[in-house]
MARLO-124250 format. One line per 3 residues: their letters; for each residue x, y, z of C-alpha. Coordinates in steps of 0.001 Angstrom, whole numbers, plus 524288, in hexadecimal, padded with zeros to 5 digits. Layout:
N
a = X Y Z; ...
This chain:
416
mnt = 7BCF7 7D02F 7BD00; 7B719 7D05E 7CAA3; 7C297 7D51F 7D29F
khi = 7BC6C 7D1D7 7DFB7; 7BBD9 7C36F 7DC2C; 7CA46 7C209 7D8DC
kis = 7CFC1 7B5FF 7DFA2; 7DC2F 7B970 7E6CF; 7E142 7AB96 7E49E
dyd = 7E300 7AF59 7D641; 7ED94 7B8DB 7DAA8; 7F6A2 7AF41 7E13A
ypl = 80495 7AB96 7DDDD; 80F6D 7A40E 7E4EC; 8182E 7AD24 7ECE3
pdq = 822FF 7A5C3 7F41B; 827F7 7ACAA 80041; 83593 7ADA1 7FA76
ria = 8303D 7B677 7EFA9; 82B97 7C085 7F99B; 8361B 7CAD9 7FB23
kyp = 83959 7CBFA 80996; 8428D 7D773 8076E; 843A9 7E1C8 7FCBF
iep = 84DF3 7E221 7F22F; 85898 7EC42 7F492; 8594B 7F5CC 7EE38
rdh = 84A92 7F5CB 7ECEE; 84A47 7F9BE 7DE93; 851EB 7ED65 7DACE
skl = 845DD 7E4E9 7DC72; 84092 7DDCE 7D08B; 83604 7E3FF 7C82C
lly = 82C56 7DBC3 7C08D; 82735 7E284 7B46E; 81996 7DF46 7AF9B
rhg = 816F5 7E703 7A339; 80AD1 7E426 79B45; 80B38 7D5C7 79EA8
evs = 819E9 7D3D0 79D0B; 82259 7D0D1 7A8FA; 830D2 7D3B9 7AAF1
edi = 8398E 7D886 7B5F5; 843AC 7E2AB 7B997; 8493A 7E966 7C5AD
fyh = 840DA 7F35A 7CCB9; 84A18 7FECC 7CAC9; 8472E 7FDEA 7BC2E
lpq = 838AC 8008A 7BEA4; 838B5 80E91 7B956; 83C9F 80A42 7ABBA
ylp = 8301E 80239 7AA75; 8272A 80D9D 7AD8D; 821F0 8175A 7A38E
qga = 8285F 824A9 7A40A; 8204D 82F39 7AA7B; 816EB 825E1 7B14A
lmv = 810E9 82816 7BEC0; 8156E 81EC7 7C983; 80E80 81E6C 7D6A1
fnn = 814AB 819ED 7E36B; 80F0C 8175C 7F0F1; 816E1 81F87 7FA9A
trv = 811B6 81922 8070A; 81B88 815A3 8119B; 81AFA 80953 819E0
iqa = 819C1 80C1A 82859; 81F8C 803F8 83352; 811F1 7FF09 8363B
rlh = 814C5 7F38A 83F55; 81557 7F648 84DE4; 8184A 7EBFF 8582C
frk = 81401 7EC8C 8664F; 816E9 7E2A9 8710C; 80D05 7E0A7 87BD8
dtg = 810DC 7DE86 88A0D; 80DA6 7D026 887CF; 81814 7CF8D 87D42
ali = 80E5D 7CE66 87207; 812B2 7D58F 865BB; 8081C 7DDAF 85F0F
eif = 80A48 7E2B9 85141; 802D5 7EEBF 84CB6; 802B8 7F129 83E1F
lme = 7FE4F 7FEE7 83A3E; 7F48D 7FE4B 82F12; 7EDD9 80B74 82D7D
paa = 7EC4E 81808 83543; 7E073 81934 83E40; 7E2D6 82650 844EC
pvd = 7E6B7 82ED0 83E62; 7E2C7 827FC 831C8; 7EC0D 82FF1 82964
yqq = 7F90C 828FC 826F8; 80152 8353B 82707; 7FB4E 83A14 833AA
ifq = 7FC41 82D4C 83B1A; 80AEC 82C44 83974; 80C7C 83A1B 83E95
tag = 803F3 83841 84AA6; 80A44 83928 85800; 8057E 8326E 86458
hca = 7FA1A 82ADA 85EB4; 7F493 8248E 85269; 7EC7B 818B4 84E9C
wyc = 7EDB0 80E66 84404; 7E5F9 802EA 83EEB; 7EF2E 7F76F 840AC
mig = 7F0EB 7E8F9 83EC7; 7F4D9 7E251 84B72; 7FD69 7D66E 84CB2
nlk = 7FAFE 7CDC4 858A5; 7EE7A 7D527 85BDC; 7E9A6 7CA04 86476
kwk = 7F464 7CD73 86E25; 7EFD7 7DBA5 86EDD; 7E2A0 7DAFB 8758E
ega = 7E354 7E7B1 87D0C; 7EC14 7F294 881F1; 7F589 7FB4B 87AB7
lkr = 80279 7F72C 874B4; 80E88 7FF30 87790; 81C46 7FFD6 8724F
qfe = 8275A 80956 873AA; 82DF9 80FFC 86844; 83936 81957 866E4
vng = 83A5B 825AB 85EAF; 846CE 82DDB 85F01; 84B73 826B7 86B1D
vtf = 83F10 82962 872EA; 8361D 81E2D 8771E; 82757 81F07 8758C
tlt = 81BEC 8159F 87729; 81277 811A6 86C5E; 8052C 80C58 87093
asl = 7FBD0 804A8 867DC; 7ED88 802CA 86BD0; 7E2B4 7FB3F 8651B
vrh = 7D6F1 8042F 863AA; 7C9F7 7FE59 867F0; 7BC47 80345 86525
egn = 7B142 7FE4B 86DC7; 7BA0C 7F35E 87253; 7BE24 7EEF2 864B1
vqt = 7CB36 7F127 85E2C; 7C9C8 7FB84 85393; 7CD5B 7F664 8461E
ngt = 7CD91 7FA23 837DC; 7CB8F 7ED3B 830FC; 7D657 7E46C 8361E
nyw = 7DE70 7EFA2 83B9F; 7DDE0 7F48A 849B0; 7DDAB 802A3 84E53
idf = 7E98C 80506 856EF; 7EC92 8119C 85E2D; 7FAEA 81523 85F55
dwd = 7FFA6 81E7D 869DC; 80D4E 822F1 86D45; 812E2 82C13 87765
ssd = 81831 836EC 86EE4; 81244 84220 86752; 81EF2 843D3 85FBB
isf = 81FF6 83610 85A27; 817D2 83319 84DFE; 8120F 825E7 84AA1
adi = 81B8F 8257D 83F33; 826BF 82683 8491B; 82110 81B0D 850A3
les = 8202C 81260 844AE; 82E17 815E3 84119; 8324E 811DE 84EC9
vge = 82A9B 80562 8515B; 8234F 801C3 844E1; 8274C 7F69B 83C12
lpi = 82669 7F6EA 82D3D; 81C11 7ECE3 82928; 82276 7E501 81E46
ppy = 81952 7DB64 8175A; 815B2 7CF01 81ECE; 819B8 7C617 81392
lnr = 82803 7C9D8 8155C; 827C6 7C132 8217C; 83263 7C8E1 82872
etq = 83425 7D3C7 8323A; 8357B 7E1DE 82DE3; 843B2 7E5C5 82CA9
erd = 84A3C 7F30F 82D0D; 84C7F 7F2DF 81E52; 83DC4 7F1B4 81C0D
kta = 83BF1 7FF82 8213C; 841A0 804A0 8147D; 83FDE 7F8F0 80B60
yqt = 8311E 7F873 80DD5; 82F30 806D1 80A52; 82F05 80CC9 7FCC7
vys = 8395B 81739 7FA80; 82E59 82105 7F80B; 825F8 81DA1 803ED
kin = 82114 829D5 80ADF; 813D6 8286E 81177; 812E6 81FDE 81DA2
gsv = 80793 8165F 81E44; 809A6 80916 817E2; 80B52 7FC2E 81EEE
aap = 81079 7F5D3 81282; 81925 7FB4B 807D4; 8148A 7FE1E 7F9F7
tag = 81E84 7F41C 7F5B4; 81F7C 7F6E7 7E71B; 825E4 803A4 7EB17
lhf = 830B8 7FCDF 7F2B8; 8389D 7FACB 7E635; 83A0D 80941 7E31E
tdn = 8469D 8107F 7E666; 84A72 81E9F 7E4A8; 851E1 81A68 7D867
vla = 845CB 81412 7D270; 83D8A 81FFB 7D5C4; 847BA 828AB 7CF34
ald = 8476A 81FD5 7C332; 83892 8213B 7C2C1; 83A2F 82FFC 7C2FF
aqg = 8441F 82F34 7B808; 83A37 82743 7B039; 83089 83269 7B1C7
ivr = 827B6 82A81 7BAB5; 81F50 8335E 7C327; 81EE3 82E1D 7D115
del = 81368 8309A 7DA0D; 80FC0 82B47 7E762; 80396 827BB 7EEDE
tlh = 80196 8215F 7FC17; 7FAB5 814C4 7FF64; 7FD9F 80FA0 80CFF
vga = 7FF0F 80103 80B77; 7F7D4 7F8FD 815B4; 7FAAD 7EB57 81AB8
gtf = 7EED5 7E700 812ED; 7F7C8 7E6C1 8070C; 7FC70 7D980 80C44
kpv = 7EEBC 7D4A1 80F37; 7EC81 7C7D1 807DC; 7E034 7C556 8001B
kse = 7D9AA 7BA6A 807C2; 7CCA4 7BA1A 800B2; 7CAEE 7B138 7F4DE
eie = 7C5F1 7BC90 7ECBF; 7CB43 7CA51 7EE4D; 7BDAE 7CF7F 7F143
ghv = 7BFBE 7CA5B 7FF16; 7CC7D 7D1CE 80126; 7CBE7 7DED5 8084A
mhs = 7D622 7E864 80373; 7DD33 7F10A 80D28; 7DB15 7FFAD 80C87
eyi = 7E6E7 8086E 80AAC; 7E8DC 8170D 80C91; 7ECF5 81EE4 80093
vvh = 7F1BA 82CBC 7FE28; 7F2FE 8326A 7F079; 7F792 8405C 7EE68
kht = 7F237 84A07 7E49D; 7FE70 849CE 7DC31; 7FC90 83B31 7D9EF
feh = 7EF07 83D44 7D44F; 7F464 84822 7CBC1; 7FF34 83F1D 7C703
llq = 7F564 8346D 7C406; 7ED84 83DA1 7BB81; 7F9D5 84287 7B4EC
ygc = 7FD85 8347F 7B166; 7F02F 83032 7ACBA; 7ED80 828B1 7B94A
cai = 7F7D7 81EB9 7B571; 801C0 81ACD 7BFC2; 80C5F 810F6 7C2C0
avg = 809AB 80C00 7D07B; 81457 807BA 7D9C2; 80E20 7FCFA 7E1CB
tts = 80084 7F7DA 7E442; 7FDF9 80248 7EE97; 7FFC5 80CF8 7E468
vrt = 7F6CE 8052B 7DB70; 7EC24 8042B 7E5BD; 7ECE8 812B8 7E85D
les = 7ED29 8172E 7DA35; 7E217 80E49 7D621; 7DA0D 8125B 7E203
lyy = 7DAE8 8207B 7DD68; 7D248 81D4B 7D1D7; 7C73F 8188A 7DAA3
igv = 7C8EC 8242C 7E3A5; 7C715 82D05 7D7DA; 7BAF5 82538 7D410
kle = 7B517 82758 7E1A6; 7B74A 835ED 7E05C; 7AFB7 8362B 7D39B
snr = 7A310 83415 7DB2A; 7A711 8392D 7E898; 7AF1E 8458E 7E775
das = 7AE0E 84832 7F60E; 7B2DA 83AEF 7FAC8; 7BBB4 83AAB 806B4
eed = 7C907 83470 8057D; 7C3A5 82902 80D70; 7B8AA 82791 8037E
lhv = 7C2F5 82622 7F8E4; 7C7E3 8193E 7FE87; 7C872 80F1D 7F3A4
gqw = 7C1AF 80287 7F776; 7C6C0 7F513 7F40D; 7BCE8 7F1F4 7E970
epy = 7B9F6 7FF7A 7E3F5; 7C07A 7FCE0 7D6CC; 7B7AB 7F11A 7D4B0
ekg = 7AA75 7F6A7 7D8C1; 79EC7 7F832 7CFA7; 7A49F 7EFCB 7C4F4
reg = 7B0A6 7F87A 7C3C1; 7BA0F 7ECE3 7C3C5; 7C542 7F650 7C5EC
rmv = 7C1FB 7FEA3 7B9FA; 7BFF3 80D54 7B908; 7B3DD 81208 7C032
dgi = 7A949 81946 7B897; 7B331 81D7A 7AE72; 7BB6A 824EC 7B878
tpe = 7C95F 824FC 7B36A; 7D53B 824D3 7BC6B; 7D7F3 832F8 7B88E
hai = 7CA1F 836E7 7BC55; 7CB6C 82FD9 7C96A; 7D862 83656 7CC98
rni = 7D2F7 843C5 7C914; 7C7BF 84130 7D26B; 7D190 83F08 7DD64
ldy = 7D951 84B3C 7D9F5; 7CCC3 85336 7D9E5; 7C95A 84D54 7E725
ldr = 7D697 8513D 7ECC8; 7D51C 85F03 7E764; 7C742 86095 7ECBD
nql = 7CB9D 85C39 7FA2D; 7D8B9 86356 7F9CD; 7E034 856A7 7FBCE
eal = 7EE16 853FC 7F754; 7EC95 8453D 7F867; 7E235 83AB5 7F896
hts = 7E1E2 832A1 80523; 7D944 826A2 804C3; 7DA28 817BD 80482
tqi = 7D87A 80C3F 7FB67; 7D456 7FE36 7FCAB; 7D49B 7FB41 7EE1B
iia = 7D716 7ED66 7E96F; 7DCD3 7EC45 7DBCF; 7DAD7 7DEF1 7D5B6
pgy = 7D8DC 7D8D9 7C84A; 7CD73 7DF91 7C1B9; 7D24B 7ECE5 7C60B
dyk = 7D59A 7F6A2 7BB49; 7E0F8 7FF79 7BF0E; 7DE07 80DE7 7BD87
ivk = 7EADD 814E3 7C06E; 7F61F 80B4D 7C256; 7FC68 80762 7B55E
mlv = 8092C 80155 7BA47; 80C68 7FB33 7C751; 818C7 7F87F 7CF0C
tnf = 815FE 7EE03 7D923; 81C13 7E2D2 7E0C1; 817C0 7D48F 7E077
hqp = 80C41 7D211 7E965; 80760 7C6E4 7F1B8; 7FF13 7BC0D 7EBE6
qst = 7F059 7BDD5 7ED82; 7F1D1 7CC2B 7F15E; 7EA0F 7D839 7ED8E
lll = 7F6B2 7DE0C 7E83B; 7F80F 7D2C2 7DEA9; 7E9F7 7D55B 7DA75
lvs = 7EDAA 7E38D 7D7ED; 7F92A 7DF61 7CF75; 7F0CA 7D59D 7C801
afv = 7E6D9 7E036 7C51C; 7F1B9 7E910 7C021; 7F79D 7DEFE 7B6C2
kgd = 7EA46 7D9D3 7B26F; 7EC02 7CC96 7B900; 7F9DB 7CA2E 7B411
whk = 7FFC0 7C94C 7C1AC; 80397 7BAE2 7C040; 80D57 7BE32 7B585
iyd = 813B7 7C862 7BE45; 8145C 7BFFB 7CA76; 818A6 7B3A8 7C334
yal = 823F1 7BB62 7BD7E; 8279E 7C11A 7CAB3; 82752 7B3B8 7D14C
shd = 82F77 7AD54 7C6AB; 8396B 7B865 7C5B2; 83D6B 7B98E 7D3E4
frf = 835E8 7C5E0 7D760; 83447 7C8FF 7E5CE; 82676 7CAD5 7EAF8
lsy = 81E79 7D3A7 7F406; 82258 7DFF7 7FB75; 83128 7DF1B 7FA94
gds = 830C1 7D818 7ED82; 83275 7DC4E 7DF72; 82917 7E478 7D75C
sll = 82245 7E543 7CA58; 81E74 7EFA6 7C08B; 81130 7EC59 7BAD8
ip = 80CFC 7F273 7ADF0; 8005B 7EBF0 7A926
């Protein structure tokens, strides 16, 4: 199969607006769970998930935390400008940028840009009863606005060396719920649109498969002997980007920042490089690790930037998603561990742009917990690849059995 020539129109299905969940089920672990096991489909309630998993398996979660990434400024003319934080520009490190005081810079999407031709935007904010001023300035280079693809470099300055950028977002930022919910962000979204295990600030969209987990479900996983591990992939707004090209070769995947700690690689080796992934973001990270390990086979001294996984790497040189030059997943993971040891690193920091579509052969992920995704989306392609093209059976069942779709919707456990 030539993956690049897949027609996205073959991955369409009818999704009425009333099937899109506008709000989450409460409590969150009472959502419905579709079970796809070796071609057979049934259903249960999410809090029963642990009983369907093999004892002593490794389960991997994405611990990213959604930031309040939308900022609104009003010009003197009355025009409302929306700035949507996309990725750090200075400093480029996520952890550092939230701790900065006085100044930082981000690449941003801008709403109503045509009304912001020149000059800085200002707005006041309050922290602990004290009022400060936040200033946003478009950065220009030789007269042109500085961009990174479709995102604009914006400098942020504020009049305090004691207030961090994280404090500012907590004060004036708005949580960016998905556009297809067609509603304003509400106070309840601040907790509902975060996983209970979220820790690391950086995402502008939630890893939504994780929204169903509660402390009770996590405790039940522990009781089942499931070993839980975490990695970080900061989800970008590109996760909602529709495929507009007729064939997926014309679609440019978004790049996302990943962090994987040493103990995760050790766990992967301990469990034969077999994992249950919670969500497509965990899938994209885990599967990217294989190709990072392949790079290190021929370039032991690569920088972490060099280890970025490109969109089409799994399909180059006739690979068609298969193992490269006989390098097993275990071999690839050992290469990464050796790399961390040589460079005295406790974690791998890099990025991935991988696209997983039919024709791809999964290396590490053996089971998947995931929500129901939009028609003609790259996430639906990922699911189709995982179930060897059997996605219609899953989605037909969900549509005919009153399942709720997308970010706040129900979930599925997929066992090919």
